[in-house]
C-alpha positions as CSV (number, residue, x, y, z in Angstrom):
1,M,29.6,-24.4,-14.1
2,V,28.8,-23.8,-10.4
3,L,26.3,-26.4,-9.1
4,K,23.9,-25.0,-6.6
5,G,20.2,-24.8,-5.9
6,I,18.0,-26.6,-8.4
7,K,20.9,-27.6,-10.7
8,K,22.7,-29.3,-7.8
9,R,19.6,-31.1,-6.7
10,W,18.9,-32.2,-10.3
11,I,22.5,-33.5,-10.7
12,Y,22.5,-35.4,-7.4
13,N,19.0,-36.7,-7.6
14,S,17.6,-37.2,-11.1
15,L,20.8,-37.5,-13.0
16,G,22.5,-39.7,-10.4
17,F,19.4,-42.0,-10.3
18,T,19.4,-42.1,-14.2
19,I,23.1,-43.1,-14.3
20,A,22.6,-45.7,-11.6
21,I,19.7,-47.2,-13.6
22,F,21.7,-47.2,-16.8
23,T,24.6,-48.9,-15.0
24,V,22.4,-51.6,-13.7
25,L,20.8,-52.1,-17.1
26,V,24.1,-52.3,-18.9
27,V,25.6,-54.8,-16.4
28,A,22.4,-56.9,-16.4
29,F,22.4,-56.9,-20.2
30,F,26.0,-57.9,-20.3
31,V,25.4,-60.8,-17.9
32,V,22.4,-62.0,-19.9
33,M,24.1,-61.6,-23.2
34,R,27.2,-63.4,-22.0
35,G,25.1,-66.2,-20.6
36,Y,23.2,-66.4,-23.9
37,F,26.4,-66.7,-25.9
38,Y,28.0,-69.2,-23.6
39,S,24.8,-71.3,-23.3
40,G,24.6,-71.5,-27.1
41,I,28.3,-72.5,-27.4
42,E,27.8,-75.1,-24.7
43,Q,24.7,-76.6,-26.4
44,N,26.6,-76.8,-29.7
45,I,29.5,-78.6,-28.1
46,K,27.2,-81.1,-26.3
47,S,25.3,-81.9,-29.6
48,R,28.7,-82.6,-31.2
49,A,29.6,-84.9,-28.2
50,E,26.4,-86.9,-28.7
51,E,27.2,-87.5,-32.3
52,L,30.1,-89.9,-31.7
53,C,28.2,-91.6,-28.9
54,D,25.2,-92.2,-31.1
55,I,27.5,-93.8,-33.8
56,I,29.2,-96.0,-31.2
57,E,26.0,-97.1,-29.7
58,S,24.4,-97.8,-33.1
59,C,27.4,-100.0,-34.0
60,S,27.2,-102.0,-30.8
61,V,30.9,-101.3,-29.9
62,S,31.9,-103.6,-27.0
63,S,35.7,-103.3,-26.8
64,E,38.2,-100.5,-26.1
65,E,40.0,-101.3,-29.4
66,D,36.9,-100.9,-31.5
67,F,36.1,-97.6,-29.6
68,I,39.5,-96.2,-30.4
69,K,39.4,-97.2,-34.1
70,M,36.0,-95.7,-34.5
71,A,37.1,-92.5,-32.7
72,E,40.1,-92.2,-35.0
73,V,37.9,-92.3,-38.0
74,Y,35.5,-89.8,-36.5
75,V,38.3,-87.4,-35.6
76,E,40.0,-87.8,-39.0
77,N,36.7,-86.9,-40.8
78,F,35.7,-84.1,-38.4
79,K,35.1,-80.9,-40.4
80,N,35.5,-78.2,-37.7
81,K,39.0,-79.0,-36.5
82,D,40.0,-75.4,-36.7
83,A,37.2,-74.2,-34.4
84,M,37.0,-77.2,-32.1
85,Q,39.7,-79.4,-30.6
86,I,38.8,-83.1,-30.0
87,T,40.7,-85.3,-27.6
88,V,40.0,-89.0,-27.1
89,F,40.8,-90.8,-23.8
90,D,41.1,-94.6,-23.3
91,K,39.7,-96.3,-20.2
92,N,43.1,-95.7,-18.5
93,D,42.7,-92.0,-18.7
94,S,45.4,-91.7,-21.3
95,V,45.1,-89.5,-24.4
96,V,45.2,-91.6,-27.5
97,I,43.9,-89.2,-30.2
98,S,44.0,-85.4,-30.6
99,S,42.6,-83.5,-33.5
100,N,45.5,-81.0,-33.6
101,G,48.1,-83.7,-33.5
102,F,49.5,-82.6,-30.2
103,L,49.0,-84.4,-26.9
104,P,48.0,-82.1,-24.0
105,E,50.5,-81.4,-21.2
106,Q,50.1,-83.7,-18.2
107,S,49.5,-80.6,-16.0
108,E,46.7,-79.3,-18.2
109,K,43.5,-78.9,-16.2
110,Q,40.7,-81.1,-17.4
111,P,38.1,-81.1,-14.6
112,D,35.4,-81.8,-17.2
113,Y,36.9,-85.2,-17.8
114,D,36.8,-86.2,-14.2
115,A,33.3,-84.8,-13.9
116,A,32.1,-86.9,-16.9
117,K,33.5,-90.2,-15.5
118,F,31.6,-89.8,-12.2
119,S,28.5,-88.0,-13.4
120,N,25.2,-89.7,-13.9
121,T,24.7,-87.7,-17.1
122,K,28.1,-89.0,-18.4
123,M,28.8,-85.4,-19.3
124,G,31.2,-82.8,-17.8
125,V,31.5,-79.1,-18.6
126,W,34.4,-76.7,-17.7
127,E,35.2,-73.1,-18.4
128,G,38.7,-71.8,-17.7
129,K,42.1,-70.9,-19.0
130,S,44.7,-73.2,-20.6
131,L,48.3,-73.2,-19.7
132,T,48.9,-70.6,-22.4
133,G,46.3,-68.3,-20.9
134,E,43.7,-68.9,-23.6
135,K,40.1,-69.0,-22.4
136,L,38.4,-72.3,-23.1
137,M,35.1,-74.1,-22.8
138,A,35.4,-77.9,-22.7
139,V,32.8,-80.6,-22.7
140,T,33.7,-84.3,-22.1
141,R,31.4,-87.2,-22.8
142,A,32.2,-90.6,-21.2
143,V,31.5,-93.6,-23.4
144,Y,30.2,-97.0,-22.1
145,D,29.4,-100.3,-23.9
146,Q,26.0,-102.0,-23.8
147,G,27.1,-103.8,-20.7
148,G,27.9,-100.6,-18.9
149,N,31.7,-101.0,-19.1
150,Y,33.7,-97.8,-19.4
151,L,35.5,-97.6,-22.8
152,G,36.9,-94.1,-22.7
153,A,35.9,-90.5,-23.3
154,V,35.8,-87.8,-25.9
155,R,36.6,-84.2,-25.0
156,Y,35.6,-81.2,-27.1
157,A,37.3,-77.9,-26.4
158,V,36.5,-74.5,-27.9
159,S,38.4,-71.3,-27.6
160,M,36.3,-68.5,-26.2
161,E,38.5,-65.7,-27.4
162,K,36.3,-64.8,-30.4
163,A,33.1,-65.1,-28.5
164,N,34.5,-62.9,-25.7
165,S,35.8,-60.5,-28.2
166,R,32.3,-60.2,-29.8
167,I,30.7,-59.9,-26.4
168,N,33.1,-57.2,-25.4
169,S,32.5,-55.4,-28.6
170,V,28.7,-55.4,-28.0
171,F,29.4,-54.3,-24.4
172,V,31.6,-51.4,-25.5
173,A,29.0,-50.4,-28.1
174,L,26.3,-50.5,-25.4
175,I,28.5,-48.3,-23.1
176,I,29.0,-45.8,-25.9
177,I,25.3,-45.7,-26.7
178,S,24.6,-45.3,-22.9
179,F,27.1,-42.5,-22.8
180,F,25.5,-40.6,-25.7
181,V,22.0,-41.2,-24.1
182,I,23.2,-39.9,-20.7
183,A,24.9,-36.9,-22.5
184,F,21.7,-36.2,-24.3
185,I,19.8,-36.4,-21.0
186,I,22.4,-34.1,-19.3
187,I,22.2,-31.5,-22.1
188,S,18.4,-31.6,-22.4
189,G,18.0,-31.7,-18.6
190,L,20.4,-28.7,-18.1
191,Y,18.5,-26.8,-20.8
192,F,15.2,-27.6,-19.0
193,V,16.7,-26.7,-15.6
194,R,18.1,-23.5,-17.1
195,S,14.7,-22.7,-18.5
196,I,13.4,-22.8,-14.9
197,V,16.5,-21.3,-13.1
198,S,17.0,-18.4,-15.3
199,P,13.5,-17.0,-15.1
200,V,13.4,-17.7,-11.4
201,S,16.7,-15.8,-10.9
202,D,15.3,-13.0,-13.0
203,I,12.2,-13.0,-10.8
204,C,14.3,-13.0,-7.6
205,T,16.3,-10.0,-8.9
206,K,13.2,-8.1,-9.9
207,A,11.4,-9.0,-6.7
208,Q,14.4,-7.5,-4.7
209,Q,14.0,-4.3,-6.7
210,I,10.3,-4.2,-5.9
211,A,11.1,-4.8,-2.2
212,R,13.5,-1.8,-2.4
213,G,10.6,0.3,-3.6
214,D,11.1,0.2,-7.4
215,F,7.5,-0.6,-8.4
216,H,8.0,0.2,-12.1
217,V,10.1,-2.8,-12.7
218,K,8.6,-5.4,-15.0
219,I,9.3,-9.2,-15.3
220,D,9.5,-10.5,-18.9
221,K,7.1,-13.3,-19.4
222,K,9.0,-16.0,-21.4
223,Y,6.8,-19.1,-20.9
224,D,3.1,-19.6,-20.7
225,D,3.3,-21.9,-17.7
226,E,3.6,-21.7,-13.9
227,I,6.7,-19.5,-14.3
228,G,4.8,-17.2,-16.6
229,E,1.8,-17.1,-14.2
230,L,4.2,-16.2,-11.4
231,S,5.7,-13.4,-13.5
232,D,2.2,-12.1,-14.2
233,T,1.3,-12.3,-10.5
234,I,4.5,-10.4,-9.4
235,N,3.9,-7.8,-12.2
236,Y,0.4,-7.3,-10.9
237,M,1.6,-7.1,-7.3
238,A,4.1,-4.4,-8.4
239,E,1.3,-2.5,-10.1
240,E,-0.9,-2.7,-7.1
241,L,2.0,-1.7,-4.8
242,D,2.7,1.2,-7.0
243,V,-1.0,2.3,-6.8
244,T,-1.0,1.8,-3.0
245,E,2.2,3.8,-2.7
246,K,0.8,6.6,-4.7
247,L,-2.4,6.5,-2.6
248,K,-0.4,6.5,0.6
249,N,1.7,9.5,-0.5
250,E,-1.5,11.3,-1.6
251,F,-3.0,10.4,1.7
252,I,-0.1,11.7,3.7
253,S,-0.2,14.9,1.6
254,S,-3.9,15.2,2.1
255,V,-3.8,14.5,5.9
256,S,-0.8,16.9,6.3
257,H,-2.9,19.6,4.6
258,E,-5.9,18.7,6.7
259,L,-3.9,18.9,9.9
260,R,-2.0,22.1,8.8
261,T,-5.2,24.1,8.1
262,P,-6.7,23.9,11.6
263,L,-3.3,24.2,13.2
264,T,-2.6,27.3,11.2
265,A,-5.9,28.8,12.3
266,I,-5.3,27.9,16.0
267,K,-1.8,29.3,15.9
268,G,-2.9,32.5,14.1
269,W,-5.8,33.2,16.5
270,A,-3.6,32.4,19.5
271,E,-1.0,34.9,18.4
272,T,-3.8,37.4,17.7
273,L,-5.2,36.9,21.2
274,Q,-1.8,37.5,22.7
275,L,-1.3,40.8,20.8
276,C,-4.7,42.2,20.8
277,E,-5.9,44.5,23.5
278,D,-9.0,43.9,25.5
279,S,-11.7,43.3,22.9
280,P,-14.5,40.9,23.9
281,E,-15.7,40.4,20.4
282,T,-12.2,39.5,19.1
283,R,-11.5,37.2,22.0
284,K,-14.9,35.5,21.6
285,K,-14.4,35.0,17.9
286,G,-10.8,33.8,18.3
287,L,-11.8,31.3,21.1
288,E,-14.7,30.0,19.0
289,T,-12.4,29.4,16.1
290,I,-9.8,27.7,18.2
291,V,-12.4,25.4,19.7
292,K,-13.9,24.6,16.3
293,E,-10.5,23.9,14.7
294,A,-9.4,21.8,17.7
295,E,-12.6,19.7,17.3
296,R,-11.8,19.3,13.7
297,L,-8.3,18.1,14.5
298,S,-9.7,15.7,17.0
299,W,-12.1,14.4,14.4
300,I,-9.3,13.8,11.9
301,V,-7.1,12.0,14.5
302,E,-10.0,9.9,15.7
303,G,-10.8,8.8,12.2
304,L,-7.2,7.8,11.6
305,L,-7.1,5.8,14.9
306,D,-10.4,4.1,14.1
307,F,-9.2,3.1,10.6
308,S,-5.9,1.7,12.1
309,S,-7.9,-0.3,14.7
310,I,-10.3,-1.7,12.1
311,K,-7.5,-2.7,9.7
312,E,-5.5,-4.4,12.5
313,K,-8.7,-6.2,13.8
314,R,-8.3,-4.5,17.1
315,I,-11.7,-2.9,17.1
316,K,-14.3,-4.3,19.5
317,L,-18.0,-3.6,19.0
318,I,-20.2,-3.2,22.1
319,K,-23.4,-4.6,20.6
320,E,-26.8,-4.2,22.2
321,K,-30.4,-3.9,21.0
322,I,-30.7,-0.3,19.9
323,D,-33.3,2.0,18.4
324,I,-31.7,2.9,15.1
325,L,-34.0,5.9,14.6
326,A,-32.5,7.6,17.6
327,E,-29.0,7.3,16.1
328,I,-30.0,8.5,12.7
329,G,-31.9,11.4,14.1
330,E,-29.0,12.5,16.3
331,A,-26.6,12.4,13.3
332,V,-29.0,14.5,11.2
333,Y,-29.4,17.0,14.0
334,M,-25.6,17.4,14.2
335,F,-25.4,18.5,10.6
336,K,-28.6,20.6,10.5
337,D,-26.8,23.9,11.4
338,R,-23.9,23.1,9.0
339,A,-26.3,22.6,6.1
340,D,-28.1,25.8,6.9
341,N,-24.9,27.8,7.1
342,E,-23.7,26.3,3.8
343,K,-27.1,27.1,2.3
344,K,-27.9,23.4,1.6
345,A,-31.1,21.6,2.4
346,L,-30.9,18.5,4.7
347,I,-34.2,16.6,4.3
348,Y,-35.2,13.9,6.7
349,T,-38.7,12.4,7.2
350,E,-38.5,10.3,10.3
351,P,-40.7,7.2,10.2
352,K,-42.9,6.5,13.2
353,M,-41.3,3.3,14.2
354,L,-38.6,0.8,13.1
355,P,-37.6,-2.6,14.3
356,P,-34.6,-2.6,16.6
357,V,-31.1,-3.7,15.4
358,M,-28.2,-5.4,17.3
359,G,-25.2,-3.1,17.1
360,D,-22.8,-0.7,18.6
361,K,-24.7,2.6,18.7
362,N,-21.5,4.8,18.7
363,R,-20.1,3.0,15.7
364,L,-23.3,3.2,13.8
365,R,-23.7,6.9,14.6
366,Q,-20.1,7.3,13.3
367,V,-21.3,5.6,10.0
368,F,-24.1,8.1,9.5
369,I,-21.9,11.0,10.4
370,N,-19.3,10.1,7.9
371,I,-21.8,9.6,5.1
372,L,-23.6,12.9,5.9
373,D,-20.3,14.7,6.0
374,N,-19.3,13.4,2.6
375,A,-22.8,14.2,1.1
376,L,-22.7,17.8,2.3
377,K,-19.0,18.2,1.3
378,Y,-19.7,17.2,-2.3
379,T,-23.0,19.1,-2.6
380,S,-22.9,22.6,-4.0
381,E,-24.5,25.6,-2.5
382,G,-28.3,25.4,-3.0
383,G,-28.2,21.6,-3.3
384,A,-30.0,19.1,-1.1
385,V,-29.2,16.0,0.9
386,S,-32.1,13.6,1.8
387,V,-32.2,10.8,4.2
388,D,-34.8,8.0,3.7
389,V,-35.4,5.0,6.0
390,S,-37.4,1.9,5.2
391,V,-37.8,-1.8,5.9
392,K,-36.9,-4.2,3.2
393,D,-37.5,-7.9,3.9
394,D,-35.4,-8.7,7.0
395,K,-33.2,-5.5,6.8
396,I,-33.4,-1.9,7.5
397,S,-32.4,0.4,4.6
398,I,-31.0,3.8,5.3
399,S,-30.3,5.8,2.1
400,F,-28.4,9.1,1.9
401,T,-29.0,10.9,-1.4
402,D,-27.4,14.1,-2.6
403,N,-27.6,16.0,-5.9
404,G,-23.9,17.0,-5.9
405,C,-21.1,16.4,-8.4
406,G,-21.4,12.6,-8.3
407,I,-18.6,10.1,-8.7
408,P,-17.1,9.2,-12.1
409,A,-17.8,5.6,-13.1
410,Q,-14.1,4.7,-13.2
411,H,-13.8,5.7,-9.5
412,L,-17.0,4.2,-8.1
413,S,-15.6,0.7,-7.4
414,N,-12.6,2.2,-5.5
415,V,-14.2,4.7,-3.2
416,T,-14.3,2.3,-0.2
417,Q,-10.6,1.5,-0.5
418,K,-8.2,3.0,2.0
419,F,-6.7,6.4,1.1
420,Y,-8.8,6.6,-2.1
421,K,-10.3,10.0,-3.1
422,A,-12.2,10.5,-6.3
423,N,-11.8,14.3,-6.0
424,Y,-8.5,15.5,-4.6
425,L,-9.6,19.1,-4.7
426,Q,-12.0,18.4,-1.8
427,Q,-10.9,18.3,1.8
428,G,-10.6,14.9,3.6
429,S,-8.3,12.0,4.3
430,G,-9.9,9.5,1.9
431,I,-10.6,7.0,4.7
432,G,-14.2,8.0,5.6
433,L,-16.0,5.5,3.4
434,A,-13.4,2.8,4.1
435,I,-14.2,3.1,7.8
436,V,-17.9,3.1,7.0
437,D,-17.6,-0.1,4.9
438,E,-15.7,-1.9,7.6
439,I,-18.1,-1.0,10.4
440,V,-21.2,-1.9,8.3
441,S,-19.5,-5.2,7.4
442,L,-18.8,-5.9,11.1
443,H,-22.5,-5.5,11.8
444,G,-23.4,-8.0,9.2
445,G,-24.7,-5.3,6.9
446,V,-24.1,-4.2,3.3
447,L,-22.9,-0.8,1.9
448,N,-24.2,0.1,-1.6
449,I,-23.1,3.2,-3.5
450,L,-24.8,4.3,-6.7
451,S,-23.7,7.5,-8.4
452,E,-23.9,9.3,-11.7
453,E,-21.4,12.0,-12.5
454,G,-23.0,15.4,-12.5
455,F,-26.3,14.2,-11.0
456,G,-25.5,13.0,-7.5
457,T,-24.8,10.0,-5.3
458,T,-26.9,7.6,-3.2
459,V,-25.2,5.7,-0.3
460,T,-27.4,2.9,1.2
461,V,-26.7,1.1,4.4
462,M,-28.5,-2.2,4.9
463,L,-28.6,-3.5,8.5
464,P,-30.1,-6.8,9.6
465,I,-33.2,-6.5,11.9
466,F,-32.8,-7.9,15.4
467,V,-34.8,-11.1,16.0
468,E,-35.7,-12.0,19.5
469,P,-34.4,-15.5,20.4
470,E,-37.1,-18.0,21.1
471,D,-37.7,-18.7,24.8
472,E,-36.8,-22.4,25.2
473,N,-38.6,-22.8,28.5
474,K,-41.7,-21.3,27.0
475,S,-41.5,-23.6,24.1
476,D,-41.2,-26.6,26.3
477,S,-44.1,-25.5,28.4
478,D,-46.3,-25.1,25.3
479,E,-45.4,-28.6,24.2
480,N,-46.2,-30.1,27.6
481,A,-49.5,-28.2,27.6
482,D,-50.3,-29.7,24.2
483,V,-49.6,-33.2,25.5
């Protein structure tokens, strides 16, 4: 298994930390357990050592001979000779009695005996190895008469081989248990890490496919958690990108058609003018068509440039206090002839006066032109478009209502999105209402669209009324005058 990424970090961090903790715990447990066993053995030996001393003190032994006789009887009757060796020393440091019948070698280490003779507690303890290499624990108790005269000492020695063997067995068992626990942690941890790494790897693969333009790819949601939420989000992103890609392609196709139509007319009339003989009527009609189609091209290009500037936040509004009625009236006037030519009614009752607004008059005029253009475009011959202006609370409401084909309910919420067209049979780039929405928003206004399929559409622009700032100097003067 190649360790990299999350697996590598988990192995080095979490698993490494876990193993270190287990190692410390096992070693600490071993030390505590060994201390507990050794302390118990030591206390047992010390209690045995006090037995003989209690007997000697109770019998008021006052000579070395009496001490040795009593020690011989005690050793002879001692029941645990197999587990514990007893050695009796006289006051000259010579061994006089041994429970196993063998006197110790002269070179045998007996530091506990020396410690007992010179210790205030009359007791000495030693742990070490005998000459044969056997691990021992020895406790020596020095014996004194009632006058404080040294009579000799009794040494108890116990082999630690069985105790060490038991301690080692427990330690090995603890290591085996720790090994299985760590193995379980590794297996469960790797399974958990794999449950994260595998979906993430799948998500990365699918995301790369999406980045290459395959928006139909889907990520399988395996878990209902953050990974599942990420899968849902990327699937949703792919769907939205797919929709945007389709809208973009349709937009390119639509714009290409929009550009091709006037270009074809301009080219056709230009070729006609080159070939035709002097004919004032033909020349006039051709030049009018060329100018008209050139203006149409300019309108399309300007719309695209405006949309790009708005989306990239490069547009700058030149705001000033303006008469909104003048801008509405000029926009209506621009479309009056077109409405008449298309046999459609353009109805506008201009109010006598409206409060001013703070805005960019050219951009607001562009808003009204785009809305009127759409209204007339989707209104059939014999239909009507009406413009109504009123004041509502602190806003000016401008409503454009047509009795055209209307917008289907499923398209209504998307008509202000870029490139979106509810009816691809109609001319247009699909960015007109998107530009309108952005410009109105930049003016602090609101764009509302109500429509019913087959009955018509009402587009309402709500713009905030301009409020004159209070004259601070005048306010101060008024206050001083009141004082």
